[in-house]
All heavy atoms as an XYZ file, in Angstrom:
668
protein
N      -3.898     -5.483     -5.356
C      -3.631     -4.364     -6.215
C      -2.480     -4.749     -7.142
O      -1.541     -5.403     -6.722
C      -3.252     -3.138     -5.368
C      -3.122     -1.874     -6.166
S      -3.083     -0.397     -5.130
C      -1.353     -0.042     -5.185
N      -2.580     -4.308     -8.376
C      -1.554     -4.626     -9.363
C      -0.697     -3.402     -9.668
O      -1.039     -2.279     -9.280
C      -2.195     -5.096    -10.677
O      -2.899     -3.982    -11.257
C      -3.149     -6.262    -10.457
N       0.378     -3.626    -10.386
C       1.234     -2.519    -10.793
C       0.464     -1.546    -11.688
O       0.632     -0.335    -11.587
C       2.474     -3.053    -11.506
C       3.543     -2.031    -11.865
C       4.062     -1.315    -10.616
C       4.688     -2.699    -12.609
N      -0.400     -2.059    -12.530
C      -1.204     -1.192    -13.401
C      -2.172     -0.342    -12.566
O      -2.383      0.834    -12.863
C      -1.967     -2.033    -14.431
C      -2.486     -1.255    -15.595
C      -1.404     -0.550    -16.407
O      -0.291     -1.064    -16.566
O      -1.689      0.568    -16.889
N      -2.750     -0.926    -11.506
C      -3.609     -0.157    -10.592
C      -2.816      0.966     -9.944
O      -3.289      2.099     -9.838
C      -4.189     -1.056     -9.495
C      -5.109     -2.139    -10.015
O      -5.756     -1.939    -11.057
O      -5.152     -3.208     -9.365
N      -1.606      0.636     -9.498
C      -0.741      1.637     -8.870
C      -0.419      2.765     -9.841
O      -0.468      3.945     -9.486
C       0.543      0.979     -8.365
C       1.557      1.911     -7.713
C       0.999      2.500     -6.432
C       2.842      1.175     -7.440
N      -0.128      2.407    -11.063
C       0.162      3.416    -12.094
C      -1.030      4.347    -12.278
O      -0.875      5.569    -12.341
C       0.512      2.726    -13.410
C       0.830      3.670    -14.535
C       1.208      2.900    -15.797
C       1.478      3.821    -16.957
N       1.876      3.070    -18.160
N      -2.224      3.784    -12.329
C      -3.435      4.593    -12.483
C      -3.593      5.562    -11.322
O      -3.885      6.744    -11.523
C      -4.671      3.682    -12.589
O      -4.529      2.853    -13.743
C      -5.951      4.488    -12.685
N      -3.376      5.083    -10.106
C      -3.516      5.941     -8.928
C      -2.453      7.032     -8.927
O      -2.733      8.183     -8.589
C      -3.477      5.098     -7.636
C      -4.694      4.180     -7.588
C      -3.458      5.998     -6.399
C      -4.645      3.136     -6.499
N      -1.233      6.695     -9.327
C      -0.181      7.705     -9.427
C      -0.579      8.804    -10.403
O      -0.449      9.994    -10.109
C       1.139      7.079     -9.866
C       2.004      6.460     -8.791
C       3.122      5.638     -9.412
C       2.568      7.516     -7.866
N      -1.068      8.408    -11.565
C      -1.462      9.385    -12.586
C      -2.605     10.259    -12.081
O      -2.595     11.477    -12.256
C      -1.846      8.671    -13.900
C      -2.484      9.632    -14.884
C      -0.615      8.017    -14.520
N      -3.576      9.655    -11.414
C      -4.748     10.396    -10.943
C      -4.457     11.288     -9.740
O      -5.061     12.341     -9.595
C      -5.868      9.421    -10.562
C      -6.479      8.711    -11.740
C      -7.482      7.651    -11.317
O      -7.606      7.355    -10.100
O      -8.136      7.105    -12.221
N      -3.551     10.869     -8.858
C      -3.409     11.541     -7.566
C      -2.072     12.214     -7.313
O      -2.002     13.130     -6.507
C      -3.653     10.541     -6.427
C      -5.055     10.022     -6.437
O      -5.964     10.697     -5.997
N      -5.249      8.834     -6.969
N      -1.031     11.747     -7.953
C       0.296     12.244     -7.597
C       0.922     13.084     -8.699
O       2.120     13.337     -8.687
C       1.211     11.074     -7.229
N       0.127     13.495     -9.649
C       0.625     14.415    -10.649
C       1.547     13.804    -11.681
O       2.407     14.485    -12.216
N       1.382     12.526    -11.992
C       2.210     11.921    -13.027
C       1.892     12.567    -14.367
O       0.752     12.887    -14.661
C       1.951     10.419    -13.095
N       2.924     12.761    -15.148
C       2.696     13.322    -16.479
C       2.881     12.231    -17.525
O       3.031     11.067    -17.202
C       3.617     14.508    -16.750
C       5.087     14.147    -16.620
O       5.427     12.958    -16.795
O       5.885     15.044    -16.357
N       2.854     12.611    -18.758
C       2.985     11.648    -19.840
C       4.427     11.526    -20.326
O       4.667     11.228    -21.483
C       2.078     12.051    -21.008
C       0.613     11.965    -20.636
O       0.270     11.083    -19.831
O      -0.178     12.776    -21.148
N       5.381     11.736    -19.453
C       6.782     11.723    -19.872
C       7.325     10.326    -20.107
O       8.439     10.171    -20.567
C       7.646     12.427    -18.826
O       7.635     11.674    -17.625
N       6.553      9.320    -19.771
C       7.005      7.958    -19.987
C       7.734      7.351    -18.812
O       8.236      6.239    -18.915
N       7.810      8.044    -17.683
C       8.527      7.497    -16.522
C       7.852      6.256    -15.974
O       8.495      5.473    -15.287
C       8.654      8.539    -15.397
O       7.354      8.981    -15.021
C       9.519      9.701    -15.816
N       6.563      6.076    -16.272
C       5.843      4.914    -15.764
C       5.616      3.880    -16.860
O       4.721      3.052    -16.758
C       4.514      5.346    -15.144
C       4.623      6.298    -13.962
C       3.246      6.655    -13.427
C       5.487      5.720    -12.855
N       6.411      3.921    -17.901
C       6.340      2.915    -18.952
C       7.366      1.836    -18.671
O       8.391      2.078    -18.047
C       6.620      3.546    -20.326
C       5.482      4.449    -20.778
O       4.347      4.262    -20.294
O       5.734      5.336    -21.605
N       7.079      0.653    -19.158
C       8.027     -0.439    -18.993
C       8.045     -0.961    -17.566
O       7.074     -0.858    -16.830
N       9.178     -1.483    -17.162
C       9.323     -2.082    -15.840
C       9.860     -1.048    -14.857
O      11.062     -0.874    -14.712
C      10.259     -3.286    -15.923
C      10.320     -4.052    -14.617
O       9.427     -3.859    -13.766
O      11.265     -4.841    -14.449
N       8.947     -0.365    -14.203
C       9.335      0.682    -13.259
C       9.165      0.255    -11.815
O       9.456      1.014    -10.896
C       8.531      1.970    -13.516
C       7.058      1.828    -13.269
C       6.512      2.149    -12.038
C       6.204      1.374    -14.263
C       5.149      2.023    -11.793
C       4.840      1.252    -14.036
C       4.315      1.570    -12.798
N       8.731     -0.958    -11.570
C       8.385     -1.411    -10.222
C       9.532     -1.312     -9.227
O       9.310     -0.993     -8.055
C       7.857     -2.841    -10.258
N      10.754     -1.567     -9.677
C      11.893     -1.577     -8.756
C      12.632     -0.238     -8.707
O      13.564     -0.085     -7.917
C      12.863     -2.682     -9.137
N      12.199      0.722     -9.514
C      12.863      2.026     -9.491
C      12.402      2.831     -8.286
O      11.231      2.778     -7.908
C      12.535      2.811    -10.761
C      13.221      2.277    -11.996
C      12.934      3.171    -13.179
O      11.849      3.146    -13.729
N      13.920      3.969    -13.535
N      13.321      3.565     -7.691
C      12.944      4.404     -6.557
C      12.070      5.550     -7.038
O      12.234      6.050     -8.156
C      14.192      4.925     -5.847
C      14.933      3.811     -5.148
C      15.769      4.296     -3.984
O      15.701      5.487     -3.622
O      16.487      3.451     -3.425
N      11.144      5.940     -6.180
C      10.234      7.024     -6.540
C      10.991      8.299     -6.902
O      10.577      9.028     -7.797
C       9.227      7.298     -5.418
C       8.119      6.280     -5.374
C       8.034      5.369     -4.327
C       7.160      6.227     -6.365
C       7.012      4.432     -4.287
C       6.141      5.295     -6.333
C       6.062      4.386     -5.283
N      12.103      8.550     -6.220
C      12.875      9.751     -6.538
C      13.408      9.694     -7.964
O      13.453     10.712     -8.646
C      14.034      9.951     -5.544
O      14.826      8.759     -5.501
C      13.511     10.280     -4.151
N      13.793      8.509     -8.421
C      14.252      8.344     -9.800
C      13.114      8.564    -10.796
O      13.354      8.951    -11.944
C      14.832      6.945    -10.008
C      16.095      6.674     -9.240
C      16.530      5.227     -9.350
O      15.960      4.465    -10.158
O      17.444      4.840     -8.603
N      11.898      8.285    -10.350
C      10.723      8.457    -11.204
C      10.177      9.887    -11.150
O       9.234     10.219    -11.850
C       9.627      7.472    -10.780
C       9.958      5.989    -10.973
C       8.923      5.119    -10.284
C      10.058      5.649    -12.454
N      10.783     10.705    -10.283
C      10.370     12.102    -10.190
C       9.306     12.399     -9.147
O       8.677     13.456     -9.184
N       9.118     11.498     -8.194
C       8.108     11.699     -7.148
C       8.766     12.057     -5.828
O       9.745     11.436     -5.426
C       7.257     10.439     -6.974
C       6.420     10.146     -8.194
C       6.818      9.193     -9.112
C       5.260     10.865     -8.435
C       6.071      8.947    -10.244
C       4.509     10.627     -9.569
C       4.922      9.668    -10.465
O       4.180      9.436    -11.592
N       8.182     13.039     -5.142
C       8.688     13.447     -3.840
C       7.762     12.929     -2.744
O       6.805     12.198     -3.005
C       8.838     14.971     -3.772
C       7.520     15.711     -3.971
O       6.433     15.078     -3.970
O       7.571     16.947     -4.124
N       8.039     13.316     -1.505
C       7.263     12.815     -0.373
C       5.799     13.245     -0.435
O       4.910     12.476     -0.061
C       7.892     13.263      0.943
O       7.978     14.674      1.006
N       5.527     14.443     -0.921
C       4.139     14.886     -1.056
C       3.391     14.002     -2.052
O       2.241     13.620     -1.818
C       4.074     16.349     -1.486
C       2.673     16.932     -1.668
C       1.856     16.806     -0.393
C       2.754     18.378     -2.113
N       4.027     13.648     -3.144
C       3.406     12.767     -4.134
C       3.098     11.401     -3.527
O       2.045     10.808     -3.820
C       4.313     12.619     -5.348
N       3.972     10.914     -2.652
C       3.729      9.625     -2.010
C       2.545      9.696     -1.060
O       1.752      8.755     -0.966
C       4.980      9.143     -1.287
C       6.166      8.833     -2.195
C       7.349      8.339     -1.365
C       5.799      7.827     -3.263
N       2.409     10.817     -0.358
C       1.240     10.986      0.513
C      -0.040     11.063     -0.306
O      -1.076     10.524      0.092
C       1.407     12.221      1.391
C       2.522     12.131      2.433
C       2.710     13.471      3.136
C       2.248     11.023      3.439
N       0.022     11.715     -1.468
C      -1.135     11.761     -2.373
C      -1.456     10.361     -2.891
O      -2.627      9.993     -3.032
C      -0.874     12.713     -3.536
C      -0.827     14.167     -3.136
C      -2.177     14.690     -2.665
O      -3.221     14.210     -3.128
O      -2.164     15.588     -1.805
N      -0.438      9.588     -3.182
C      -0.626      8.211     -3.609
C      -1.348      7.415     -2.522
O      -2.316      6.696     -2.796
C       0.724      7.569     -3.933
C       0.726      6.068     -4.188
C      -0.101      5.709     -5.411
C       2.151      5.563     -4.322
N      -0.888      7.552     -1.283
C      -1.511      6.834     -0.165
C      -2.972      7.253      0.008
O      -3.835      6.414      0.280
C      -0.726      7.076      1.119
N      -3.253      8.545     -0.167
C      -4.643      9.019     -0.070
C      -5.492      8.409     -1.178
O      -6.652      8.025     -0.947
C      -4.677     10.545     -0.131
N      -4.940      8.304     -2.375
C      -5.662      7.677     -3.481
C      -5.934      6.210     -3.227
O      -7.009      5.693     -3.550
N      -4.976      5.510     -2.645
C      -5.159      4.098     -2.297
C      -6.264      3.960     -1.259
O      -7.120      3.081     -1.358
C      -3.832      3.490     -1.799
C      -2.841      3.391     -2.958
C      -4.058      2.134     -1.137
C      -1.420      3.072     -2.550
N      -6.267      4.854     -0.276
C      -7.299      4.796      0.750
C      -8.685      5.037      0.148
O      -9.636      4.336      0.472
C      -7.023      5.817      1.852
C      -8.043      5.755      2.969
C      -7.729      6.717      4.098
O      -6.695      7.377      4.105
N      -8.622      6.800      5.060
N      -8.795      6.032     -0.732
C     -10.087      6.307     -1.362
C     -10.571      5.131     -2.211
O     -11.744      4.784     -2.188
C     -10.009      7.556     -2.238
C     -10.066      8.852     -1.460
C     -10.231     10.057     -2.380
N      -9.112     10.233     -3.296
C      -7.984     10.860     -3.013
N      -7.799     11.376     -1.804
N      -7.029     10.975     -3.911
N      -9.665      4.549     -2.954
C     -10.053      3.492     -3.890
C     -10.276      2.152     -3.205
O     -11.204      1.423     -3.545
C      -9.007      3.345     -4.969
C      -9.390      2.300     -6.020
C      -8.456      2.320     -7.172
N      -8.727      3.520     -7.943
C      -8.489      3.643     -9.223
N      -7.969      2.638     -9.879
N      -8.738      4.757     -9.857
N      -9.417      1.810     -2.244
C      -9.454      0.471     -1.654
C      -9.816      0.437     -0.171
O      -9.995     -0.639      0.387
C      -8.099     -0.226     -1.843
C      -7.757     -0.458     -3.288
C      -6.827      0.343     -3.926
C      -8.374     -1.465     -4.018
C      -6.507      0.144     -5.267
C      -8.065     -1.678     -5.348
C      -7.133     -0.864     -5.970
O      -6.829     -1.060     -7.288
N      -9.853      1.597      0.472
C     -10.148      1.626      1.899
C      -8.986      1.160      2.758
O      -9.165      0.880      3.939
N      -7.817      1.086      2.187
C      -6.628      0.632      2.908
C      -5.836      1.854      3.364
O      -5.466      2.688      2.545
C      -5.756     -0.280      2.024
C      -6.534     -1.555      1.711
C      -4.428     -0.583      2.690
C      -5.879     -2.434      0.680
N      -5.613      1.925      4.661
C      -4.891      3.057      5.234
C      -3.448      2.651      5.492
O      -3.186      1.690      6.217
C      -5.552      3.527      6.551
C      -4.758      4.663      7.161
C      -6.992      3.931      6.309
N      -2.541      3.388      4.871
C      -1.119      3.226      5.160
C      -0.686      4.425      5.988
O      -0.847      5.564      5.549
C      -0.301      3.172      3.868
C      -0.591      2.020      2.904
C       0.209      2.191      1.624
C      -0.294      0.686      3.558
N      -0.166      4.195      7.191
C       0.283      5.319      8.025
C       1.353      6.145      7.309
O       2.178      5.604      6.565
C       0.860      4.633      9.266
C       0.284      3.259      9.273
C       0.052      2.905      7.839
N       1.323      7.448      7.541
C       2.285      8.350      6.889
C       3.723      7.896      7.097
O       4.538      7.963      6.176
C       2.122      9.786      7.408
C       0.825     10.430      6.961
O       0.135      9.865      6.081
O       0.501     11.511      7.492
N       4.043      7.428      8.302
C       5.403      6.990      8.594
C       5.788      5.818      7.697
O       6.912      5.738      7.209
C       5.543      6.580     10.069
C       5.267      7.690     11.053
C       3.764      7.921     11.294
O       2.929      7.011     11.051
O       3.425      9.038     11.712
N       4.855      4.905      7.491
C       5.121      3.757      6.626
C       5.288      4.204      5.177
O       6.196      3.745      4.480
C       3.990      2.733      6.723
C       4.230      1.506      5.867
C       3.083      0.511      5.922
O       1.996      0.816      6.403
N       3.334     -0.681      5.423
N       4.432      5.117      4.739
C       4.505      5.617      3.362
C       5.873      6.219      3.087
O       6.467      5.994      2.029
C       3.385      6.641      3.089
C       3.560      7.315      1.741
C       2.020      5.979      3.189
N       6.410      6.963      4.038
C       7.704      7.617      3.839
C       8.853      6.620      3.737
O       9.914      6.946      3.228
C       7.987      8.606      4.979
C       7.056      9.801      5.008
S       7.205     10.839      3.543
C       5.783     10.369      2.601
N       8.641      5.397      4.209
C       9.670      4.362      4.131
C       9.597      3.548      2.843
O      10.520      2.814      2.523
C       9.561      3.423      5.332
C       9.876      4.107      6.652
C       9.648      3.207      7.845
O       9.286      2.024      7.669
O       9.822      3.688      8.976
N       8.511      3.672      2.105
C       8.318      2.904      0.882
C       9.040      3.609     -0.264
O       8.662      4.698     -0.663
C       6.823      2.751      0.582
C       6.017      2.050      1.674
C       4.527      2.116      1.372
C       6.477      0.614      1.842
N      10.082      3.008     -0.756
C      10.967      3.665     -1.727
C      10.633      3.346     -3.186
O      11.047      4.074     -4.076
C      12.417      3.256     -1.472
C      12.914      3.602     -0.093
C      13.277      5.062     -0.023
N      13.818      5.379      1.292
C      13.328      6.329      2.060
N      12.321      7.050      1.661
N      13.861      6.572      3.236
N       9.921      2.240     -3.425
C       9.668      1.804     -4.798
C       8.194      1.421     -4.970
O       7.511      1.097     -3.993
C      10.519      0.575     -5.156
O      10.130     -0.516     -4.313
C      12.009      0.844     -5.010
N       7.720      1.417     -6.203
C       6.358      0.951     -6.447
C       6.129     -0.479     -5.951
O       5.068     -0.776     -5.385
C       6.215      1.048     -7.971
C       7.106      2.201     -8.329
C       8.297      2.033     -7.416
N       7.118     -1.356     -6.115
C       6.925     -2.727     -5.651
C       6.795     -2.787     -4.128
O       6.054     -3.629     -3.604
C       8.023     -3.660     -6.165
C       9.402     -3.384     -5.662
C      10.479     -4.208     -6.373
O      10.148     -5.005     -7.265
O      11.655     -4.031     -6.018
N       7.450     -1.888     -3.411
C       7.300     -1.835     -1.954
C       5.894     -1.374     -1.580
O       5.302     -1.883     -0.619
C       8.347     -0.915     -1.347
N       5.349     -0.421     -2.330
C       3.976      0.026     -2.081
C       3.003     -1.126     -2.328
O       2.101     -1.373     -1.530
C       3.610      1.252     -2.957
C       2.132      1.585     -2.837
C       4.459      2.449     -2.567
N       3.184     -1.826     -3.435
C       2.305     -2.964     -3.735
C       2.349     -4.009     -2.630
O       1.307     -4.517     -2.211
C       2.709     -3.603     -5.065
C       2.408     -2.807     -6.313
C       2.976     -3.503     -7.539
C       0.917     -2.585     -6.473
N       3.528     -4.322     -2.151
C       3.669     -5.310     -1.080
C       2.948     -4.836      0.184
O       2.244     -5.614      0.835
C       5.139     -5.580     -0.794
N       3.104     -3.563      0.523
C       2.463     -3.027      1.732
C       0.943     -3.033      1.604
O       0.234     -3.427      2.540
C       2.965     -1.607      2.008
N       0.437     -2.604      0.453
C      -1.016     -2.552      0.246
C      -1.603     -3.957      0.232
O      -2.620     -4.217      0.890
C      -1.357     -1.806     -1.064
C      -2.818     -1.973     -1.427
C      -1.005     -0.335     -0.932
N      -0.984     -4.853     -0.492
C      -1.518     -6.212     -0.578
C      -1.431     -6.934      0.763
O      -2.344     -7.687      1.122
C      -0.834     -6.983     -1.699
C      -1.232     -6.441     -3.064
O      -2.327     -5.908     -3.237
N      -0.353     -6.561     -4.027
N      -0.381     -6.674      1.519
C      -0.270     -7.250      2.860
C      -1.364     -6.699      3.776
O      -1.996     -7.455      4.520
C       1.109     -6.953      3.438
O       1.203     -7.427      4.760
N      -1.593     -5.405      3.709
C      -2.651     -4.797      4.530
C      -4.018     -5.346      4.139
O      -4.870     -5.570      5.003
C      -2.623     -3.275      4.373
N      -4.249     -5.590      2.859
C      -5.528     -6.137      2.405
C      -5.737     -7.549      2.930
O      -6.827     -7.896      3.391
C      -5.596     -6.112      0.878
N      -4.676     -8.362      2.886
C      -4.765     -9.732      3.395
C      -5.026     -9.714      4.892
O      -5.882    -10.447      5.399
C      -3.476    -10.527      3.057
C      -3.418    -11.836      3.834
C      -3.397    -10.778      1.569
N      -4.302     -8.871      5.628
C      -4.490     -8.783      7.076
C      -5.899     -8.328      7.418
O      -6.505     -8.842      8.361
C      -3.460     -7.837      7.692
C      -2.063     -8.400      7.652
O      -1.860     -9.606      7.535
N      -1.074     -7.529      7.713
N      -6.427     -7.386      6.660
C      -7.783     -6.905      6.894
C      -8.801     -8.014      6.638
O      -9.741     -8.202      7.416
C      -8.067     -5.699      5.990
O      -9.377     -5.250      6.180
N      -8.611     -8.753      5.568
C      -9.516     -9.863      5.248
C      -9.456    -10.941      6.332
O     -10.489    -11.509      6.706
C      -9.168    -10.444      3.887
N      -8.262    -11.213      6.830
C      -8.100    -12.196      7.910
C      -8.848    -11.762      9.168
O      -9.522    -12.561      9.805
C      -6.612    -12.419      8.228
C      -5.866    -13.180      7.183
C      -6.245    -14.646      7.150
O      -6.479    -15.237      8.220
O      -6.334    -15.194      6.035
N      -8.723    -10.486      9.529
C      -9.416     -9.982     10.707
C     -10.924    -10.078     10.532
O     -11.642    -10.435     11.460
C      -8.996     -8.539     11.008
C      -7.629     -8.419     11.652
C      -7.365     -7.029     12.199
N      -7.395     -6.002     11.157
C      -6.375     -5.663     10.389
N      -5.224     -6.271     10.536
N      -6.490     -4.717      9.480
N     -11.418     -9.745      9.360
C     -12.852     -9.850      9.103
C     -13.329    -11.284      9.188
O     -14.393    -11.558      9.739
C     -13.190     -9.271      7.717
C     -13.180     -7.775      7.600
C     -13.380     -7.354      6.146
C     -14.278     -7.157      8.468
N     -12.547    -12.191      8.654
C     -12.917    -13.610      8.687
C     -12.964    -14.120     10.121
O     -13.837    -14.895     10.485
C     -11.921    -14.416      7.865
C     -12.352    -15.853      7.631
C     -11.446    -16.563      6.651
N     -10.039    -16.437      6.962
C      -9.364    -17.269      7.745
N      -9.979    -18.273      8.323
N      -8.082    -17.091      7.961
N     -12.041    -13.664     10.947
C     -11.980    -14.121     12.332
C     -13.138    -13.585     13.171
O     -13.524    -14.200     14.145
C     -10.658    -13.732     12.956
C      -9.489    -14.498     12.376
C      -8.159    -13.993     12.902
O      -8.065    -13.024     13.639
N      -7.083    -14.668     12.494
N     -13.669    -12.433     12.796
C     -14.759    -11.850     13.583
C     -16.136    -12.288     13.074
O     -17.140    -11.966     13.696
C     -14.703    -10.299     13.560
O     -14.795     -9.840     12.217
C     -13.435     -9.811     14.210
N     -16.164    -13.014     11.980
C     -17.447    -13.465     11.421
C     -17.893    -14.762     12.026
O     -17.233    -15.577     12.473
C     -17.341    -13.644      9.911
O     -17.039    -12.421      9.301
């Protein structure tokens, strides 16, 4: 998943507006600085699950403070899932 994918999911699921908070380099900014609360993060996680089939536990989602942390968690989960599938094939 890329930062642009994450931005799309935020806009679609977490109520992002067109205020420009997701323009430029926002990857390292905390979600609170970007105007997102815990409910928005849960909506983001639900959008990721719908789009990619990757489940992030609620407890983990609440610990992810920045978009780059979400990307790392999602991409790590995708790699781990692919590894498990490869091992069972």
